C-alpha positions as a LaTeX table, in Angstrom:
\begin{tabular}{lrrr}
\hline
Residue & $x$ (\AA) & $y$ (\AA) & $z$ (\AA) \\
\hline
Met1 & $-48.05$ & 79.04 & $-60.38$ \\
Ser2 & $-50.96$ & 81.54 & $-60.41$ \\
Tyr3 & $-52.50$ & 82.33 & $-57.06$ \\
Asp4 & $-55.62$ & 84.12 & $-55.91$ \\
Asn5 & $-54.40$ & 87.15 & $-53.92$ \\
Arg6 & $-57.24$ & 87.13 & $-51.41$ \\
Phe7 & $-56.66$ & 83.68 & $-50.01$ \\
Asp8 & $-53.11$ & 82.95 & $-51.23$ \\
Leu9 & $-54.41$ & 79.69 & $-52.75$ \\
Pro10 & $-54.16$ & 78.39 & $-56.35$ \\
Asp11 & $-56.88$ & 79.61 & $-58.69$ \\
Thr12 & $-59.29$ & 77.35 & $-60.60$ \\
Glu13 & $-57.17$ & 77.18 & $-63.74$ \\
Thr14 & $-54.12$ & 76.06 & $-61.75$ \\
Leu15 & $-56.11$ & 73.34 & $-59.99$ \\
Leu16 & $-57.51$ & 72.01 & $-63.27$ \\
Arg17 & $-54.05$ & 72.00 & $-64.86$ \\
Arg18 & $-52.77$ & 69.93 & $-61.91$ \\
Val19 & $-55.58$ & 67.42 & $-62.52$ \\
Ile20 & $-54.58$ & 67.22 & $-66.18$ \\
Asp21 & $-50.94$ & 66.66 & $-65.18$ \\
Val22 & $-51.91$ & 63.89 & $-62.73$ \\
Val23 & $-54.07$ & 62.10 & $-65.32$ \\
Ala24 & $-51.41$ & 62.55 & $-68.03$ \\
Ala25 & $-48.75$ & 61.08 & $-65.73$ \\
Ala26 & $-50.82$ & 57.99 & $-64.86$ \\
Arg27 & $-48.97$ & 54.71 & $-65.48$ \\
Ala28 & $-50.27$ & 52.16 & $-67.97$ \\
Ile29 & $-51.43$ & 48.79 & $-66.61$ \\
Pro30 & $-49.14$ & 46.02 & $-67.90$ \\
Leu31 & $-50.50$ & 44.19 & $-70.95$ \\
Ser32 & $-53.36$ & 46.67 & $-71.25$ \\
Ser33 & $-54.12$ & 49.99 & $-72.88$ \\
Ser34 & $-55.75$ & 51.17 & $-69.65$ \\
Val35 & $-54.01$ & 53.36 & $-67.12$ \\
Lys36 & $-53.81$ & 53.06 & $-63.38$ \\
Leu37 & $-54.57$ & 56.23 & $-61.47$ \\
Asp38 & $-52.56$ & 55.90 & $-58.24$ \\
Asn39 & $-53.82$ & 59.11 & $-56.69$ \\
Lys40 & $-57.54$ & 59.08 & $-57.40$ \\
Asp41 & $-58.24$ & 60.89 & $-54.13$ \\
Glu42 & $-55.89$ & 63.72 & $-55.10$ \\
Val43 & $-57.62$ & 64.13 & $-58.49$ \\
Leu44 & $-61.05$ & 64.15 & $-56.88$ \\
Glu45 & $-59.88$ & 66.63 & $-54.25$ \\
Leu46 & $-58.43$ & 68.94 & $-56.93$ \\
Leu47 & $-61.64$ & 68.76 & $-58.97$ \\
Asp48 & $-63.76$ & 69.48 & $-55.87$ \\
Glu49 & $-61.54$ & 72.44 & $-55.00$ \\
Ala50 & $-61.78$ & 73.77 & $-58.58$ \\
Cys51 & $-65.58$ & 73.50 & $-58.42$ \\
Leu52 & $-65.56$ & 75.40 & $-55.15$ \\
Arg53 & $-63.33$ & 78.14 & $-56.62$ \\
Leu54 & $-65.50$ & 78.79 & $-59.68$ \\
Pro55 & $-68.24$ & 80.56 & $-57.70$ \\
Asp56 & $-65.57$ & 82.79 & $-56.10$ \\
Glu57 & $-64.23$ & 83.83 & $-59.47$ \\
Phe58 & $-67.74$ & 84.45 & $-60.77$ \\
Arg59 & $-68.41$ & 86.45 & $-57.60$ \\
Gln60 & $-65.32$ & 88.53 & $-58.35$ \\
Ala61 & $-66.59$ & 89.22 & $-61.86$ \\
Arg62 & $-70.00$ & 90.20 & $-60.46$ \\
Trp63 & $-68.26$ & 92.45 & $-57.94$ \\
Leu64 & $-66.41$ & 94.16 & $-60.79$ \\
Leu65 & $-69.71$ & 94.76 & $-62.59$ \\
Lys66 & $-71.22$ & 96.13 & $-59.37$ \\
Glu67 & $-68.25$ & 98.47 & $-58.96$ \\
Arg68 & $-68.78$ & 99.67 & $-62.52$ \\
Gln69 & $-72.46$ & 100.35 & $-61.84$ \\
Glu70 & $-71.63$ & 102.24 & $-58.64$ \\
Phe71 & $-69.13$ & 104.32 & $-60.60$ \\
Leu72 & $-71.78$ & 105.08 & $-63.24$ \\
Asp73 & $-74.23$ & 106.10 & $-60.53$ \\
Lys74 & $-71.61$ & 108.31 & $-58.90$ \\
Met75 & $-70.83$ & 109.96 & $-62.23$ \\
His76 & $-74.54$ & 110.57 & $-62.83$ \\
Arg77 & $-74.89$ & 112.13 & $-59.36$ \\
Glu78 & $-71.84$ & 114.28 & $-59.95$ \\
Gly79 & $-73.23$ & 115.30 & $-63.32$ \\
Asp80 & $-76.57$ & 116.16 & $-61.72$ \\
Asp81 & $-74.78$ & 118.16 & $-59.01$ \\
Ile82 & $-72.81$ & 120.06 & $-61.64$ \\
Leu83 & $-76.00$ & 120.81 & $-63.57$ \\
Glu84 & $-77.75$ & 122.01 & $-60.44$ \\
Ala85 & $-74.78$ & 124.21 & $-59.56$ \\
Ala86 & $-74.80$ & 125.62 & $-63.07$ \\
Arg87 & $-78.53$ & 126.41 & $-62.81$ \\
Ile88 & $-78.08$ & 128.24 & $-59.51$ \\
Arg89 & $-75.17$ & 130.19 & $-60.87$ \\
Ala90 & $-77.08$ & 131.07 & $-64.03$ \\
Glu91 & $-79.97$ & 132.43 & $-61.97$ \\
Arg92 & $-77.59$ & 134.68 & $-60.04$ \\
Met93 & $-75.99$ & 135.97 & $-63.19$ \\
Val94 & $-78.99$ & 136.50 & $-65.43$ \\
Gln95 & $-77.45$ & 139.70 & $-66.80$ \\
Arg96 & $-74.34$ & 137.86 & $-67.89$ \\
Thr97 & $-75.66$ & 135.37 & $-70.46$ \\
Glu98 & $-72.17$ & 134.48 & $-71.63$ \\
Ile99 & $-71.29$ & 133.05 & $-68.21$ \\
Val100 & $-74.52$ & 131.08 & $-68.14$ \\
Arg101 & $-73.76$ & 129.61 & $-71.56$ \\
Glu102 & $-70.26$ & 128.61 & $-70.48$ \\
Ala103 & $-71.59$ & 126.94 & $-67.36$ \\
Lys104 & $-74.10$ & 124.92 & $-69.36$ \\
His105 & $-71.41$ & 123.97 & $-71.83$ \\
Ala106 & $-69.06$ & 122.85 & $-69.02$ \\
Ala107 & $-71.87$ & 120.84 & $-67.41$ \\
Arg108 & $-72.70$ & 119.11 & $-70.69$ \\
Lys109 & $-69.04$ & 118.39 & $-71.32$ \\
Thr110 & $-68.64$ & 116.92 & $-67.82$ \\
Ile111 & $-71.68$ & 114.70 & $-68.32$ \\
Glu112 & $-70.43$ & 113.56 & $-71.74$ \\
Asp113 & $-66.99$ & 112.84 & $-70.26$ \\
Ala114 & $-68.57$ & 110.88 & $-67.41$ \\
Lys115 & $-70.73$ & 108.88 & $-69.83$ \\
Glu116 & $-67.71$ & 108.13 & $-72.02$ \\
Glu117 & $-65.71$ & 107.03 & $-68.99$ \\
Ala118 & $-68.61$ & 104.83 & $-67.88$ \\
Arg119 & $-68.83$ & 103.26 & $-71.36$ \\
Arg120 & $-65.09$ & 102.61 & $-71.33$ \\
Leu121 & $-65.25$ & 100.97 & $-67.90$ \\
Arg122 & $-68.19$ & 98.86 & $-68.97$ \\
Arg123 & $-66.33$ & 97.62 & $-72.06$ \\
Glu124 & $-63.30$ & 96.78 & $-69.94$ \\
Ala125 & $-65.43$ & 94.92 & $-67.39$ \\
Glu126 & $-67.19$ & 92.97 & $-70.13$ \\
Asp127 & $-63.87$ & 92.13 & $-71.82$ \\
Tyr128 & $-62.44$ & 90.93 & $-68.50$ \\
Cys129 & $-65.48$ & 88.73 & $-67.82$ \\
Asp130 & $-65.41$ & 87.36 & $-71.37$ \\
Gln131 & $-61.71$ & 86.49 & $-71.09$ \\
Lys132 & $-62.24$ & 84.69 & $-67.78$ \\
Leu133 & $-65.25$ & 82.76 & $-69.09$ \\
Ala134 & $-63.35$ & 81.80 & $-72.27$ \\
Ala135 & $-60.47$ & 80.49 & $-70.17$ \\
Phe136 & $-62.87$ & 78.48 & $-67.99$ \\
Glu137 & $-64.55$ & 77.08 & $-71.10$ \\
Ile138 & $-61.22$ & 75.91 & $-72.58$ \\
Ile139 & $-60.14$ & 74.28 & $-69.34$ \\
Leu140 & $-63.48$ & 72.55 & $-68.87$ \\
Glu141 & $-63.48$ & 71.28 & $-72.47$ \\
Arg142 & $-59.99$ & 69.83 & $-72.03$ \\
Thr143 & $-60.98$ & 68.21 & $-68.76$ \\
Met144 & $-64.11$ & 66.71 & $-70.33$ \\
Lys145 & $-62.07$ & 65.30 & $-73.24$ \\
Thr146 & $-59.59$ & 63.78 & $-70.81$ \\
Val147 & $-62.36$ & 62.25 & $-68.72$ \\
Gln148 & $-64.15$ & 60.90 & $-71.82$ \\
Ala149 & $-60.93$ & 59.38 & $-73.15$ \\
Gly150 & $-60.29$ & 57.73 & $-69.78$ \\
Arg151 & $-63.80$ & 56.31 & $-69.65$ \\
Gln152 & $-63.46$ & 54.96 & $-73.20$ \\
Arg153 & $-60.23$ & 53.25 & $-72.26$ \\
Leu154 & $-61.88$ & 51.70 & $-69.24$ \\
Ala155 & $-64.81$ & 50.48 & $-71.33$ \\
Val156 & $-62.51$ & 48.58 & $-73.73$ \\
Thr157 & $-60.95$ & 46.07 & $-71.30$ \\
Pro158 & $-60.50$ & 42.59 & $-72.92$ \\
Ser159 & $-62.06$ & 39.52 & $-71.30$ \\
Pro160 & $-59.72$ & 36.68 & $-70.22$ \\
Pro161 & $-59.22$ & 33.77 & $-72.71$ \\
Glu162 & $-61.02$ & 30.42 & $-72.31$ \\
Asp163 & $-59.51$ & 26.92 & $-72.31$ \\
Ala164 & $-60.84$ & 23.92 & $-74.26$ \\
Glu165 & $-63.48$ & 23.15 & $-71.58$ \\
Gly166 & $-64.91$ & 26.66 & $-71.68$ \\
Gln167 & $-63.22$ & 27.65 & $-68.40$ \\
Arg168 & $-61.71$ & 31.10 & $-68.30$ \\
Phe169 & $-58.03$ & 31.37 & $-67.47$ \\
Ala170 & $-57.25$ & 33.47 & $-64.47$ \\
Ser171 & $-55.48$ & 36.62 & $-65.59$ \\
Pro172 & $-52.66$ & 38.15 & $-63.54$ \\
Thr173 & $-54.80$ & 41.26 & $-63.19$ \\
Ala174 & $-57.95$ & 39.39 & $-62.11$ \\
Asp175 & $-57.64$ & 40.62 & $-58.53$ \\
Ile176 & $-57.15$ & 44.18 & $-59.75$ \\
Asp177 & $-60.11$ & 43.84 & $-62.14$ \\
Leu178 & $-62.37$ & 42.58 & $-59.33$ \\
Ala179 & $-61.32$ & 45.41 & $-57.04$ \\
Ala180 & $-61.79$ & 47.97 & $-59.81$ \\
Glu181 & $-65.18$ & 46.47 & $-60.69$ \\
Asp182 & $-66.48$ & 47.24 & $-57.19$ \\
Thr183 & $-65.70$ & 50.95 & $-57.66$ \\
Phe184 & $-67.82$ & 51.36 & $-60.80$ \\
Phe185 & $-71.42$ & 52.55 & $-60.62$ \\
Asp186 & $-74.19$ & 50.56 & $-62.27$ \\
Gln187 & $-74.51$ & 53.02 & $-65.16$ \\
Asp188 & $-70.80$ & 52.48 & $-66.01$ \\
Arg189 & $-71.27$ & 48.80 & $-66.88$ \\
\hline
\end{tabular}
C-alpha cells in the first residue's frame, strides 16, 4: 500500500483503488442485475478523503516547481557573483590579458552549466507533474466509468408484475425498493 510520507496516510490513488475494490465486491441483489452496496458510508468517506488529498498532492507539485525556481534564481545570483568577481579581478590584472580572458571564459562556462542544470531540473519537475496528473486522470476516469455503470444499473430496475385486475403484486424486494427510493434525489428519477 502506498503512503504519503508526511502524514503516514494512504495517498489519493490508494484511496480511489479501495473505492473501486469496494464497489467491485458489492453483492448482487437476488433476482436483479443491480448490486447492493453494504458500506455506502465507507465509499463516501473514501471518496471524500481522496478529494481532500488531491489539493495536497497538487500543493506538493507546486512546491517542487517553487523549489526549481528558487534553484534557478540561486544559480543566476551565483552566476552574477562569479561575473562580478571576474570583472574585479580583470581590473586588477589589466596587464595580464590572458588571465582576464580565462576568468571570463570560466564565468561563461559556469553560467552555461547553471542554465543547463536549471533546464534539466525544470524538465524533471515537469515530467514528475505530468506523470502525477496522468495517474490522477486514469484513476478519475475509471471511477467515473464505475459510477456511471452503477447508475445505469440502478436506472434499469424492472417494475413488479400486475394481476388480472390491474393490481401490482408485491415483490419480495418491495420494502428494499421503497427504502432505496427515499435515498435518491429528484434528478435521479
